[in-house]
N, CA, C and O of each residue as an XYZ file, in Angstrom:
748
protein
N     -10.745    -15.382     68.070
C     -10.135    -15.535     66.772
C     -10.322    -16.965     66.296
O     -10.302    -17.899     67.098
N     -10.500    -17.136     65.024
C     -10.671    -18.459     64.454
C      -9.324    -19.018     64.019
O      -8.471    -18.300     63.496
N      -9.154    -20.307     64.245
C      -7.940    -20.973     63.800
C      -7.974    -21.107     62.280
O      -9.005    -21.466     61.712
N      -6.866    -20.825     61.630
C      -6.776    -20.932     60.177
C      -6.710    -22.401     59.795
O      -5.981    -23.167     60.425
N      -7.454    -22.807     58.778
C      -7.402    -24.172     58.274
C      -6.256    -24.263     57.282
O      -6.350    -23.751     56.166
N      -5.170    -24.918     57.689
C      -3.994    -25.008     56.831
C      -4.141    -26.088     55.777
O      -3.241    -26.266     54.956
N      -5.249    -26.814     55.778
C      -5.466    -27.849     54.769
C      -6.262    -27.337     53.585
O      -6.519    -28.091     52.646
N      -6.660    -26.072     53.608
C      -7.426    -25.494     52.513
C      -6.539    -25.421     51.272
O      -5.397    -24.968     51.341
N      -7.074    -25.869     50.145
C      -6.304    -25.826     48.900
C      -5.867    -24.395     48.614
O      -6.654    -23.457     48.740
N      -4.618    -24.240     48.231
C      -4.107    -22.919     47.896
C      -3.544    -22.154     49.084
O      -2.889    -21.127     48.904
N      -3.793    -22.644     50.303
C      -3.261    -21.945     51.468
C      -1.748    -22.085     51.494
O      -1.221    -23.192     51.387
N      -1.060    -20.983     51.634
C       0.389    -21.007     51.735
C       0.799    -21.261     53.168
O       0.037    -21.813     53.963
N       2.003    -20.853     53.483
C       2.520    -21.001     54.838
C       3.364    -19.775     55.156
O       3.826    -19.066     54.262
N       3.553    -19.545     56.452
C       4.375    -18.421     56.885
C       5.455    -18.928     57.828
O       5.170    -19.578     58.834
N       6.703    -18.619     57.484
C       7.847    -18.928     58.333
C       8.338    -17.596     58.879
O       8.840    -16.756     58.132
N       8.192    -17.408     60.185
C       8.503    -16.143     60.857
C       9.831    -16.317     61.578
O       9.894    -17.003     62.598
N      10.899    -15.702     61.060
C      12.227    -15.813     61.660
C      12.471    -14.559     62.480
O      12.495    -13.446     61.954
N      12.653    -14.761     63.788
C      12.778    -13.636     64.692
C      14.041    -13.751     65.539
O      14.621    -14.830     65.662
N      14.449    -12.657     66.107
C      15.647    -12.559     66.931
C      16.052    -11.097     66.968
O      15.469    -10.262     66.277
N      17.042    -10.798     67.771
C      17.484     -9.408     67.898
C      18.293     -8.970     66.673
O      18.646     -9.787     65.822
N      18.577     -7.680     66.605
C      19.356     -7.130     65.502
C      20.728     -7.789     65.462
O      21.429     -7.854     66.471
N      21.102     -8.277     64.280
C      22.399     -8.910     64.109
C      22.395    -10.406     64.354
O      23.448    -11.040     64.289
N      21.229    -10.989     64.634
C      21.155    -12.420     64.937
C      21.321    -13.300     63.709
O      21.612    -14.488     63.845
N      21.142    -12.748     62.515
C      21.275    -13.525     61.294
C      19.950    -13.878     60.649
O      19.878    -14.796     59.832
N      18.906    -13.158     61.009
C      17.553    -13.441     60.493
C      17.491    -13.335     58.974
O      17.016    -14.253     58.306
N      17.961    -12.236     58.432
C      17.892    -12.007     56.979
C      18.747    -13.013     56.225
O      18.332    -13.525     55.186
N      19.919    -13.294     56.731
C      20.822    -14.244     56.083
C      20.180    -15.631     56.046
O      20.193    -16.293     55.008
N      19.622    -16.069     57.167
C      18.968    -17.370     57.216
C      17.726    -17.386     56.323
O      17.470    -18.374     55.636
N      16.964    -16.307     56.331
C      15.753    -16.240     55.503
C      16.095    -16.416     54.024
O      15.410    -17.155     53.316
N      17.136    -15.752     53.557
C      17.529    -15.857     52.150
C      18.007    -17.268     51.811
O      17.645    -17.808     50.766
N      18.811    -17.863     52.678
C      19.326    -19.211     52.426
C      18.191    -20.239     52.482
O      18.140    -21.152     51.658
N      17.302    -20.094     53.431
C      16.159    -21.001     53.563
C      15.251    -20.894     52.335
O      14.808    -21.907     51.796
N      14.980    -19.668     51.899
C      14.147    -19.461     50.711
C      14.789    -20.088     49.482
O      14.094    -20.677     48.654
N      16.092    -19.970     49.355
C      16.792    -20.578     48.224
C      16.629    -22.098     48.261
O      16.437    -22.731     47.224
N      16.706    -22.677     49.458
C      16.509    -24.115     49.601
C      15.098    -24.540     49.232
O      14.904    -25.578     48.600
N      14.118    -23.744     49.623
C      12.732    -24.042     49.258
C      12.529    -23.926     47.749
O      11.878    -24.773     47.137
N      13.085    -22.884     47.160
C      12.946    -22.686     45.709
C      13.602    -23.825     44.937
O      13.098    -24.250     43.897
N      14.731    -24.318     45.449
C      15.424    -25.431     44.791
C      14.555    -26.688     44.783
O      14.766    -27.594     43.977
N      13.578    -26.733     45.687
C      12.659    -27.870     45.748
C      11.322    -27.545     45.079
O      10.331    -28.253     45.263
N      11.314    -26.452     44.292
C      10.143    -26.122     43.492
C       9.054    -25.339     44.202
O       7.942    -25.221     43.687
N       9.352    -24.805     45.368
C       8.343    -24.051     46.128
C       8.273    -22.601     45.648
O       9.271    -22.028     45.211
N       7.080    -22.025     45.738
C       6.879    -20.603     45.450
C       7.072    -19.844     46.763
O       6.293    -20.007     47.702
N       8.105    -19.021     46.822
C       8.503    -18.376     48.070
C       8.562    -16.858     47.891
O       9.048    -16.359     46.876
N       8.063    -16.140     48.886
C       8.189    -14.688     48.957
C       8.963    -14.381     50.235
O       8.571    -14.814     51.319
N      10.054    -13.638     50.112
C      10.859    -13.262     51.278
C      10.561    -11.810     51.628
O      10.604    -10.927     50.772
N      10.261    -11.584     52.891
C      10.043    -10.230     53.407
C      11.094     -9.963     54.476
O      11.384    -10.829     55.301
N      11.655     -8.776     54.457
C      12.683     -8.404     55.428
C      12.226     -7.169     56.190
O      11.800     -6.182     55.590
N      12.316     -7.227     57.500
C      11.862     -6.124     58.343
C      12.487     -4.786     57.982
O      11.807     -3.760     58.011
N      13.777     -4.781     57.641
C      14.439     -3.521     57.280
C      13.799     -2.915     56.032
O      13.563     -1.709     55.973
N      13.525     -3.746     55.050
C      12.896     -3.255     53.817
C      11.443     -2.869     54.057
O      10.966     -1.876     53.505
N      10.736     -3.644     54.874
C       9.329     -3.348     55.140
C       9.153     -2.031     55.889
O       8.171     -1.322     55.673
N      10.105     -1.696     56.774
C      10.026     -0.409     57.481
C      10.010      0.738     56.485
O       9.285      1.716     56.666
N      10.816      0.616     55.425
C      10.829      1.655     54.392
C       9.502      1.701     53.643
O       8.979      2.779     53.360
N       8.961      0.531     53.324
C       7.690      0.453     52.598
C       6.560      1.068     53.410
O       5.724      1.797     52.875
N       6.540      0.767     54.712
C       5.465      1.257     55.567
C       5.757      2.628     56.166
O       4.997      3.111     57.005
N       6.857      3.261     55.741
C       7.116      4.638     56.139
C       7.834      4.828     57.456
O       7.870      5.949     57.963
N       8.398      3.802     58.027
C       9.160      3.941     59.267
C      10.635      3.938     58.929
O      11.278      2.888     58.963
N      11.170      5.079     58.608
C      12.566      5.192     58.200
C      13.457      5.456     59.397
O      12.981      5.684     60.509
N      14.741      5.422     59.153
C      15.723      5.635     60.227
C      15.545      7.006     60.885
O      15.902      7.173     62.052
N      14.998      7.993     60.159
C      14.794      9.322     60.734
C      13.883      9.260     61.954
O      13.980     10.093     62.855
N      13.001      8.269     61.974
C      12.042      8.175     63.065
C      12.461      7.145     64.106
O      11.679      6.805     64.995
N      13.707      6.642     63.999
C      14.170      5.591     64.906
C      14.106      6.030     66.363
O      13.870      5.203     67.244
N      14.308      7.307     66.630
C      14.273      7.784     68.010
C      12.885      7.611     68.620
O      12.765      7.475     69.838
N      11.832      7.615     67.795
C      10.471      7.478     68.290
C       9.909      6.087     68.045
O       8.694      5.891     68.057
N      10.778      5.137     67.826
C      10.375      3.783     67.497
C      10.182      2.990     68.795
O      10.945      2.073     69.098
N       9.157      3.360     69.544
C       8.901      2.749     70.846
C       8.135      1.440     70.700
O       7.878      0.977     69.588
N       7.774      0.852     71.833
C       7.111     -0.453     71.826
C       5.791     -0.407     71.050
O       5.516     -1.306     70.255
N       4.984      0.611     71.267
C       3.685      0.701     70.591
C       3.863      0.792     69.078
O       3.129      0.150     68.328
N       4.835      1.588     68.625
C       5.077      1.733     67.190
C       5.596      0.424     66.594
O       5.185      0.035     65.500
N       6.489     -0.248     67.302
C       7.026     -1.526     66.832
C       5.929     -2.591     66.777
O       5.864     -3.377     65.831
N       5.081     -2.611     67.786
C       3.988     -3.587     67.818
C       3.031     -3.360     66.650
O       2.628     -4.311     65.981
N       2.670     -2.109     66.407
C       1.768     -1.791     65.291
C       2.389     -2.209     63.962
O       1.703     -2.753     63.096
N       3.670     -1.958     63.802
C       4.356     -2.325     62.572
C       4.412     -3.849     62.414
O       4.199     -4.366     61.318
N       4.694     -4.558     63.493
C       4.738     -6.022     63.445
C       3.379     -6.588     63.042
O       3.314     -7.579     62.315
N       2.305     -5.976     63.504
C       0.976     -6.450     63.124
C       0.717     -6.188     61.635
O       0.052     -6.989     60.978
N       1.231     -5.086     61.101
C       1.119     -4.848     59.661
C       1.853     -5.942     58.890
O       1.348     -6.447     57.888
N       3.038     -6.303     59.358
C       3.796     -7.383     58.721
C       2.977     -8.672     58.727
O       2.888     -9.369     57.716
N       2.386     -8.977     59.870
C       1.618    -10.217     60.011
C       0.433    -10.237     59.041
O       0.165    -11.258     58.408
N      -0.264     -9.124     58.926
C      -1.404     -9.046     58.002
C      -0.939     -9.201     56.553
O      -1.600     -9.868     55.758
N       0.188     -8.591     56.210
C       0.739     -8.729     54.863
C       1.097    -10.192     54.588
O       0.822    -10.705     53.504
N       1.701    -10.852     55.557
C       2.037    -12.274     55.399
C       0.787    -13.095     55.119
O       0.802    -13.990     54.274
N      -0.284    -12.793     55.822
C      -1.532    -13.535     55.629
C      -2.066    -13.344     54.205
O      -2.516    -14.305     53.582
N      -2.020    -12.127     53.695
C      -2.503    -11.841     52.343
C      -1.685    -12.621     51.305
O      -2.246    -13.220     50.388
N      -0.373    -12.606     51.456
C       0.490    -13.288     50.483
C       0.333    -14.803     50.593
O       0.238    -15.490     49.576
N       0.304    -15.327     51.810
C       0.165    -16.774     52.006
C      -1.172    -17.275     51.466
O      -1.261    -18.398     50.968
N      -2.201    -16.455     51.561
C      -3.525    -16.850     51.064
C      -3.510    -17.070     49.553
O      -4.423    -17.689     49.006
N      -2.487    -16.571     48.885
C      -2.350    -16.758     47.443
C      -1.528    -18.008     47.110
O      -1.184    -18.245     45.951
N      -1.220    -18.801     48.136
C      -0.551    -20.079     47.920
C       0.961    -20.070     48.040
O       1.602    -21.075     47.733
N       1.547    -18.973     48.475
C       2.996    -18.877     48.583
C       3.463    -19.242     49.991
O       2.705    -19.157     50.958
N       4.718    -19.649     50.079
C       5.374    -19.742     51.376
C       6.001    -18.378     51.611
O       6.803    -17.911     50.801
N       5.642    -17.745     52.705
C       6.203    -16.446     53.058
C       7.269    -16.673     54.117
O       7.008    -17.296     55.146
N       8.458    -16.172     53.866
C       9.549    -16.235     54.830
C       9.835    -14.800     55.230
O      10.261    -13.990     54.407
N       9.598    -14.488     56.501
C       9.814    -13.119     56.968
C      10.891    -13.096     58.042
O      10.899    -13.923     58.953
N      11.796    -12.136     57.917
C      12.866    -11.915     58.882
C      12.583    -10.591     59.576
O      12.669     -9.528     58.963
N      12.245    -10.663     60.857
C      11.862     -9.454     61.595
C      12.114     -9.638     63.085
O      12.028    -10.754     63.597
N      12.423     -8.563     63.773
C      12.593     -8.665     65.228
C      11.239     -9.011     65.846
O      11.082    -10.107     66.385
N      10.293     -8.141     65.784
C       8.897     -8.387     66.188
C       8.743     -9.343     67.370
O       7.995    -10.317     67.289
N       9.437     -9.072     68.449
C       9.418     -9.947     69.627
C       8.331     -9.514     70.610
O       8.614     -8.903     71.641
N       7.084     -9.842     70.272
C       5.925     -9.508     71.092
C       5.021    -10.725     71.212
O       4.681    -11.349     70.206
N       4.633    -11.064     72.427
C       3.726    -12.201     72.616
C       2.422    -12.007     71.851
O       1.859    -12.971     71.331
N       1.934    -10.758     71.777
C       0.680    -10.489     71.079
C       0.777    -10.878     69.597
O      -0.161    -11.436     69.029
N       1.904    -10.579     68.995
C       2.112    -10.884     67.579
C       2.230    -12.392     67.387
O       1.613    -12.958     66.484
N       3.018    -13.036     68.229
C       3.200    -14.485     68.099
C       1.864    -15.210     68.264
O       1.579    -16.153     67.525
N       1.052    -14.786     69.215
C      -0.254    -15.428     69.436
C      -1.172    -15.190     68.230
O      -1.841    -16.113     67.765
N      -1.200    -13.963     67.732
C      -2.040    -13.659     66.567
C      -1.587    -14.497     65.367
O      -2.406    -15.078     64.655
N      -0.279    -14.547     65.159
C       0.264    -15.312     64.037
C      -0.168    -16.776     64.115
O      -0.599    -17.356     63.119
N      -0.050    -17.363     65.297
C      -0.415    -18.777     65.455
C      -1.877    -19.037     65.126
O      -2.210    -20.087     64.576
N      -2.739    -18.110     65.450
C      -4.166    -18.338     65.219
C      -4.640    -17.867     63.844
O      -5.704    -18.284     63.386
N      -3.867    -17.006     63.183
C      -4.353    -16.391     61.950
C      -3.545    -16.687     60.696
O      -4.034    -16.461     59.589
N      -2.332    -17.183     60.835
C      -1.492    -17.399     59.661
C      -1.445    -18.878     59.300
O      -1.237    -19.723     60.171
N      -1.636    -19.197     58.029
C      -1.635    -20.595     57.609
C      -0.250    -21.220     57.760
O       0.764    -20.621     57.400
N      -0.232    -22.425     58.295
C       1.026    -23.158     58.415
C       2.115    -22.405     59.133
O       3.289    -22.529     58.782
N       1.749    -21.619     60.140
C       2.716    -20.770     60.838
C       3.838    -21.599     61.453
O       3.592    -22.583     62.150
N       5.073    -21.185     61.184
C       6.260    -21.863     61.696
C       7.202    -20.776     62.206
O       7.699    -19.960     61.429
N       7.440    -20.770     63.504
C       8.210    -19.697     64.144
C       9.615    -20.177     64.485
O       9.801    -21.216     65.119
N      10.599    -19.395     64.049
C      12.009    -19.677     64.325
C      12.556    -18.522     65.159
O      12.419    -17.355     64.790
N      13.172    -18.861     66.280
C      13.753    -17.835     67.149
C      15.254    -18.046     67.231
O      15.715    -19.065     67.745
N      16.022    -17.080     66.722
C      17.478    -17.138     66.772
C      17.954    -16.490     68.073
O      17.852    -15.277     68.254
N      18.465    -17.311     68.955
C      18.929    -16.853     70.270
C      20.444    -16.647     70.223
O      21.217    -17.604     70.284
N      20.844    -15.406     70.115
C      22.265    -15.082     70.030
C      22.608    -14.187     71.224
O      21.923    -13.193     71.466
N      23.662    -14.529     71.972
C      24.035    -13.715     73.133
C      24.360    -12.271     72.737
O      24.867    -12.005     71.647
N      24.060    -11.366     73.637
C      24.299     -9.946     73.389
C      25.766     -9.663     73.045
O      26.049     -8.803     72.210
N      26.683    -10.366     73.670
C      28.108    -10.160     73.375
C      28.403    -10.445     71.894
O      29.164     -9.720     71.254
N      27.790    -11.513     71.362
C      27.993    -11.862     69.950
C      27.310    -10.838     69.037
O      27.855    -10.466     67.998
N      26.120    -10.387     69.430
C      25.415     -9.377     68.631
C      26.236     -8.090     68.571
O      26.351     -7.464     67.517
N      26.798     -7.709     69.703
C      27.636     -6.505     69.741
C      28.894     -6.690     68.879
O      29.351     -5.745     68.236
N      29.444     -7.893     68.868
C      30.629     -8.165     68.047
C      30.288     -8.050     66.570
O      31.054     -7.473     65.798
N      29.139     -8.597     66.171
C      28.724     -8.568     64.763
C      28.318     -7.156     64.359
O      28.914     -6.571     63.454
N      27.322     -6.618     65.016
C      26.797     -5.258     64.839
C      26.851     -4.753     63.389
O      27.469     -3.721     63.129
N      26.207     -5.466     62.428
C      26.331     -5.095     61.016
C      25.772     -3.722     60.667
O      26.198     -3.119     59.681
N      24.832     -3.218     61.452
C      24.236     -1.911     61.144
C      24.719     -0.821     62.097
O      24.267      0.321     62.016
N      25.627     -1.167     62.992
C      26.147     -0.192     63.946
C      25.146      0.194     65.025
O      25.324      1.210     65.697
N      24.106     -0.593     65.197
C      23.052     -0.260     66.161
C      23.576     -0.269     67.593
O      23.301      0.652     68.362
N      24.326     -1.303     67.952
C      24.806     -1.413     69.334
C      25.851     -0.339     69.623
O      25.871      0.231     70.715
N      26.714     -0.062     68.658
C      27.714      0.996     68.818
C      27.029      2.350     68.997
O      27.410      3.140     69.861
N      26.011      2.609     68.170
C      25.297      3.886     68.249
C      24.498      3.992     69.548
O      24.372      5.079     70.111
N      23.964      2.878     70.020
C      23.254      2.887     71.304
C      24.234      3.245     72.423
O      23.940      4.090     73.269
N      25.403      2.592     72.419
C      26.410      2.851     73.461
C      26.889      4.296     73.439
O      27.273      4.842     74.473
N      26.867      4.917     72.258
C      27.298      6.312     72.122
C      26.170      7.288     72.456
O      26.367      8.502     72.418
N      24.990      6.760     72.785
C      23.861      7.621     73.124
C      23.122      8.183     71.916
O      22.300      9.088     72.058
N      23.407      7.655     70.738
C      22.782      8.151     69.513
C      21.443      7.490     69.212
O      20.643      8.045     68.459
N      21.182      6.325     69.780
C      19.938      5.586     69.539
C      19.251      5.256     70.856
O      19.890      5.036     71.885
N      17.946      5.229     70.784
C      17.115      4.806     71.915
C      16.089      3.820     71.378
O      15.928      3.675     70.167
N      15.397      3.146     72.285
C      14.383      2.157     71.906
C      14.984      1.051     71.056
O      14.447      0.699     70.006
N      16.093      0.510     71.513
C      16.756     -0.600     70.834
C      16.282     -1.898     71.484
O      16.474     -2.117     72.680
N      15.661     -2.748     70.677
C      15.120     -4.017     71.180
C      16.202     -4.827     71.874
O      17.282     -5.052     71.326
N      15.890     -5.264     73.099
C      16.813     -6.075     73.871
C      17.764     -5.272     74.722
O      18.468     -5.837     75.559
N      17.802     -3.948     74.528
C      18.655     -3.095     75.352
C      17.767     -2.226     76.241
O      17.473     -2.609     77.374
N      17.333     -1.060     75.747
C      16.455     -0.218     76.556
C      14.983     -0.415     76.206
O      14.117      0.257     76.765
N      14.701     -1.320     75.299
C      13.325     -1.657     74.939
C      13.145     -3.146     75.216
O      13.792     -3.985     74.588
N      12.272     -3.465     76.149
C      12.098     -4.871     76.518
C      11.467     -5.656     75.371
O      10.723     -5.117     74.551
N      11.785     -6.921     75.347
C      11.270     -7.830     74.317
C      10.555     -8.986     74.996
O      10.735     -9.234     76.188
N       9.750     -9.682     74.224
C       9.103    -10.905     74.683
C       9.724    -12.052     73.905
O       9.499    -12.190     72.703
N      10.498    -12.868     74.589
C      11.046    -14.035     73.907
C       9.890    -14.971     73.577
O       8.978    -15.131     74.389
N       9.912    -15.589     72.401
C       8.832    -16.505     72.039
C       8.690    -17.627     73.068
O       9.681    -18.217     73.500
N       7.463    -17.908     73.448
C       7.215    -18.956     74.432
C       6.896    -20.290     73.782
O       6.908    -21.322     74.453
N       6.609    -20.286     72.478
C       6.230    -21.526     71.803
C       6.826    -21.605     70.403
O       6.169    -22.075     69.474
N       8.067    -21.148     70.246
C       8.699    -21.194     68.923
C       8.752    -22.637     68.437
O       8.988    -23.558     69.218
N       8.531    -22.821     67.149
C       8.641    -24.156     66.573
C      10.092    -24.619     66.567
O      10.378    -25.815     66.623
N      10.998    -23.653     66.499
C      12.423    -23.974     66.584
C      13.150    -22.796     67.213
O      13.277    -21.737     66.599
N      13.625    -22.980     68.435
C      14.465    -21.996     69.104
C      15.904    -22.451     68.900
O      16.287    -23.536     69.336
N      16.691    -21.621     68.241
C      18.047    -21.990     67.848
C      19.044    -21.256     68.731
O      19.223    -20.044     68.613
N      19.694    -22.007     69.620
C      20.732    -21.421     70.466
C      21.997    -21.227     69.634
O      22.357    -22.086     68.829
N      22.654    -20.118     69.828
C      23.876    -19.789     69.105
C      24.967    -20.808     69.397
O      25.231    -21.141     70.553
N      25.591    -21.295     68.341
C      26.756    -22.170     68.429
C      27.774    -21.635     67.431
O      27.528    -21.675     66.226
N      28.910    -21.136     67.905
C      29.881    -20.503     67.008
C      30.325    -21.377     65.838
O      30.619    -20.859     64.761
N      30.377    -22.695     66.036
C      30.862    -23.584     64.976
C      29.789    -23.926     63.948
O      30.115    -24.484     62.900
N      28.531    -23.615     64.209
C      27.444    -23.951     63.267
C      27.521    -23.035     62.046
O      27.585    -21.813     62.178
N      27.515    -23.635     60.868
C      27.586    -22.860     59.628
C      26.183    -22.508     59.145
O      25.196    -23.092     59.591
N      26.111    -21.560     58.240
C      24.843    -21.187     57.632
C      24.250    -22.378     56.884
O      23.042    -22.607     56.937
N      25.095    -23.136     56.190
C      24.611    -24.297     55.439
C      23.970    -25.320     56.369
O      22.910    -25.862     56.054
N      24.596    -25.589     57.504
C      24.047    -26.547     58.465
C      22.751    -26.022     59.063
O      21.782    -26.768     59.204
N      22.731    -24.755     59.412
C      21.533    -24.139     59.982
C      20.372    -24.198     58.981
O      19.241    -24.515     59.349
N      20.663    -23.892     57.733
C      19.636    -23.923     56.685
C      19.126    -25.343     56.467
O      17.921    -25.563     56.344
N      20.028    -26.286     56.419
C      19.637    -27.685     56.241
C      18.758    -28.150     57.410
O      17.759    -28.840     57.205
N      19.131    -27.770     58.622
C      18.328    -28.130     59.803
C      16.932    -27.522     59.718
O      15.941    -28.184     60.025
N      16.858    -26.264     59.302
C      15.562    -25.599     59.198
C      14.701    -26.252     58.116
O      13.511    -26.480     58.332
N      15.277    -26.550     56.976
C      14.529    -27.224     55.912
C      13.978    -28.558     56.413
O      12.815    -28.886     56.178
N      14.820    -29.321     57.102
C      14.392    -30.620     57.634
C      13.239    -30.449     58.619
O      12.235    -31.155     58.524
N      13.372    -29.531     59.552
C      12.314    -29.309     60.554
C      11.030    -28.806     59.908
O       9.935    -29.219     60.291
N      11.159    -27.929     58.943
C       9.999    -27.376     58.263
C       9.235    -28.469     57.527
O       8.016    -28.575     57.664
N       9.942    -29.280     56.750
C       9.264    -30.341     56.001
C       8.747    -31.446     56.915
O       7.693    -32.026     56.658
N       9.484    -31.733     57.972
C       9.014    -32.752     58.920
C       7.705    -32.314     59.552
O       6.796    -33.126     59.729
N       7.602    -31.043     59.893
C       6.380    -30.524     60.505
C       5.220    -30.560     59.524
O       4.086    -30.846     59.911
N       5.496    -30.270     58.251
C       4.445    -30.280     57.232
C       3.823    -31.663     57.088
O       2.634    -31.784     56.791
N       4.627    -32.712     57.298
C       4.147    -34.074     57.105
C       3.303    -34.576     58.264
O       2.566    -35.553     58.129
N       3.412    -33.909     59.397
C       2.690    -34.346     60.602
C       1.222    -34.018     60.499
O       0.458    -34.312     61.419
């Protein structure tokens, strides 16, 4: 694979926010995008939940959402990010997509790739459980749940691995991400 030249005029960037269900990926993606827009950036936000609907993977098929299906879907997301970024936008995507294959492909193929990994303990994810995924898994209603009965690959080279801190606010987290993102761009 060829390394993407991030210095090409018009090349956008991709910020890939990953973590397990309930980690706060979508919330952080929206706040981060708002911060970028406030600084005049052209931003496109993609959310894994919405993309599953677009690509035809609805909740009806959740029982068959195994590793191979998730990996294929994550690669579709990555290709879509590349198409949008090539048009000069910053793409902010919130997705579980915890596969070494995807992270490696992203690093070599996506312009200005910046990976954020939200590390939230399972106890906290179960407490939050905004979509009822953990409750439904415990009741035997769901299978192939990332981090439970479906193994994940934690990112080995995330640009920012964020350990959960209960006192950290969304505003502080967003400000930290903006700072790290812009600092990296200047290097």
